[in-house]
N, C-alpha and C positions, 0 to 999 in steps of 0.2 A: 503493499499499500505507500499509497506517496507521504511522505513526512502532513501530518495533519495539519488542515489549514493550509497546504500547500498547494495552490494551480497552475498547473504551467501555460501558459496562452503560447504556441509554439511563435506569433509575430511580434509580441513584447520579447520574447527571448531573443529573437534575432535583433532585435534594435536595440535591447539593454544586454544583452548576453551573450552577443557572439564572438568574445574576445575569449569566453570560456573554451570552444572549440578551436581557436586561432592560435591561442597559447597552449594546444595540445601536442603541436606538434612533436615537442623536445621528447614526451611520454610516449608518440608514436615510433620515434626515431630507434627509442628504449626495447617495444617492442619489435621492431625490425621481423614484419612478418611477412612471413616468406609463401611463395604460392604453393596450393595446395591441400594447405591447413586450414583446421578449422576451428574457429575462435568468436568465443560468446563477447559481445561487447556491454558487459553489466553498467547499466545507466546510461544508453545510450543515445537519453536526449529526442533531439530530431534526425539524428543521423549523421550530422558532418563526417563526424573522424569513422566512423559505421562501413561510410563509403570508399571513407581513402582506404581502409583494408580490406575491402572488396577490393580493389581498383587493385590492388598488390597479388591479385590472383586467390584470393583465400574465401573457402565456403563462412560465409560468414552469420551468426544471430543476434540480431538485434535487442539486447530486453531492457525493457523501461516500467516504471510502476505508474508512469502518466498516458493514459487512452490517449489523449491530446499530442504527445509528441511519439507516440506511437504509430500516429494513423499520420503524421507527418514524416516518419520514416519510410514508411512502406507507401508516399508518394514517391519515395527516392526510388522508389522498386527493391529495398530493401527488405529481408525476408528479419521483420519485429514483431516484438511479441510484448504480451502484456504481462509481465511478471513481478514477485516479491522477490527484492532481492534478498532476504531475511529468511525465503524459501526455497530455494533452488530444487529443482526437479529433475537436474541431467546426472548421469552416471558414467562416467567415466565415455563423456563422448570428445572434449575440446584439446586440440594440443595448447590454446594459449588461453588466458579469462584477463581481456584487457578491459579496465575500468578509467575515466577521467573525470573529475570534480562530482560524482557523484555518491564515493563510500560514507564522507561525513554525513548526507542526509538521510543513514541507514541508521539511527541512530536506537531503534528499540532493542537491537542484540547484535551486535558488531559480531561476535562469537559465531552466531549461526548464520552468517556472511562469510566467514572467512570457512564454516564447515563446508558451506555449498558449493563454494566454491574448489575445493581440496576435491570432494565428491563430482563433480563437474568436468576434472580433468583428468587425462591419460597419465599415469605414473612416471612420474618427471615432465610433466606437462607446467606451463611457466603461467603465472598471474603477476601480470607487468600494471602498476595504477600509478594515479597520481592523484590525491584529496588533498583538505584542508588539513593544516597541522596546528597545531598551539597556536595558539597566538593569533589565527587567521584571523581577518578581520576585526581584531580588536577593539578598534576606536569604535568603527561602524554598532558592534555589540554593545559597547558600554554605554553609548549613548541612546542605545535603543531602550536596554535594562532601565535608563535613569528615566525615559519618560513613560514607560510603562508602570513602574515601582512609584511615579509621582500619583499616579491615576489607580494605584490599590492594585495594580494586577501579577499576579507572579508571574515577573518575566523569565524565570531560572526553568519554570514547567511550563511553560510556551517554547523555551526555546528547543529548535529543531535537528541544532548540528551537534556532530562527533568530533573533534578536532584532537587529536590525541598527540603524544610525542612521538618520537622515533623509536625511544626504546619502548615504550609503552606498546606500540603498536610490533614491535621487533617480536616479541615477548609472545603476543597473542597468535603471529603467523606463523612461528616455532609449534605454539602448542596447538595450534592446527593441521600441524604436519607437513610443516614446509621449511626450505631451506633458504633463509636470505642472502641473495646472493649480493645484494648492491639495497641499502635503504638510503635516504637523506634528506633532510628536512634543510628549507632557505624560504629567506625572504623576497619576494618578489609584486616590489609597489606595482601596480597596473593601472593605465590609465583608464577611464573608463570612458565612455562614447558622448554621456550629458551628464545630466547634474547627478547627485548617490540619491536626490528621488526618486528619479527613476529605476536606479539599483534594487532600491528598499521598495517599491511597490512592484517589484521581479522577483527577489530572493528572498524577501522578508515578512508574506505572508503570513506564515505561523501564528508569527507575533501579532501582526496589526491585526487577526483575526478576534482576537480579544476585546480589542479596543472598539468600542459603540462606530456602526457604521458613519454616522455623521463625524465624528470624530479625529477620522483615518486621517484625513487630509492634512489635518494642522497638527498631527504628530507627527507623520511625515515632513510637515515644513519645518519643526519645532526641531528634530531630528539633523536636518542638513543643515541650519540656523548654527547650531552647536557644534557639528563637525566643518564648517566652512573655512574657519581660521586654521585647522590642522590639516584637512584634505583637499580645499577647494581654493588653494592662494593661487592666483593669476588667475584665475577663472576654468582652468582646467582640474578635476577631478582626477584624485588620485587614490584606489582603494589601497588598504595595509594588508594585501593578501601574502599568507605564509603556509609556503606549500609542502604535501612530505608524497615521496617519490620512490616505488623502489619495485624493486625482480626478485621473484623467491618462485622458487621451485616444490612442486608435489614430491614429496621426498618418497622414493623407490623402496619399499618395504623389501629387506632381503630374507629369501627363502633360506634356513640351514640345509644343508645336506643330511 
């Protein structure tokens, strides 16, 4: 299921969030897809990166919890399916699982996500992904928390995101049966295509759903003005992104003679 309260509008996403897939090129390089491989794109969104994996000659399944995104990905001619990343039903099917900017939305049970990915992979298959890391959009998150708290809303309970440290996620991967080949966390200040208000309306709906509808525009405006001196200097808005990127291989169980 999508994060509670988060509804994806593919047109608004293309307008306010296209940078997400555009900045996914380096993690695609880490995937290094090879012709003939079968790949699962977990949290495929509108299929922009799924399409590139398919162009490399792979047989790709795109999976997303948003019916709107799945429909848009299918319009690209992709095999896109409505799936819950925390309840994957695949078994020993894929050479690789790829994910960009999706795992941090799967907050309810991150260990179930990793268990499902491990089941989906063939022995020795690779899991290559990028997600939000500890400290991701910290300034934006803090401003949203403050705005909601002032209105008596439990901002922590509304928060849809899971942003782990590299050490924390390495431990989860290893517990799920992966060998981590590479994992790193890095700051990536990210220019937005417009004001942070557009980002909030696209990515922070899970928070805004707890605000009375007639007050949401005021909250968005309030948060933007709080953030302007820090993130909107010179009229160009820069979001304080921090990312976690990794390659992990499904451990091949050794059978004793």
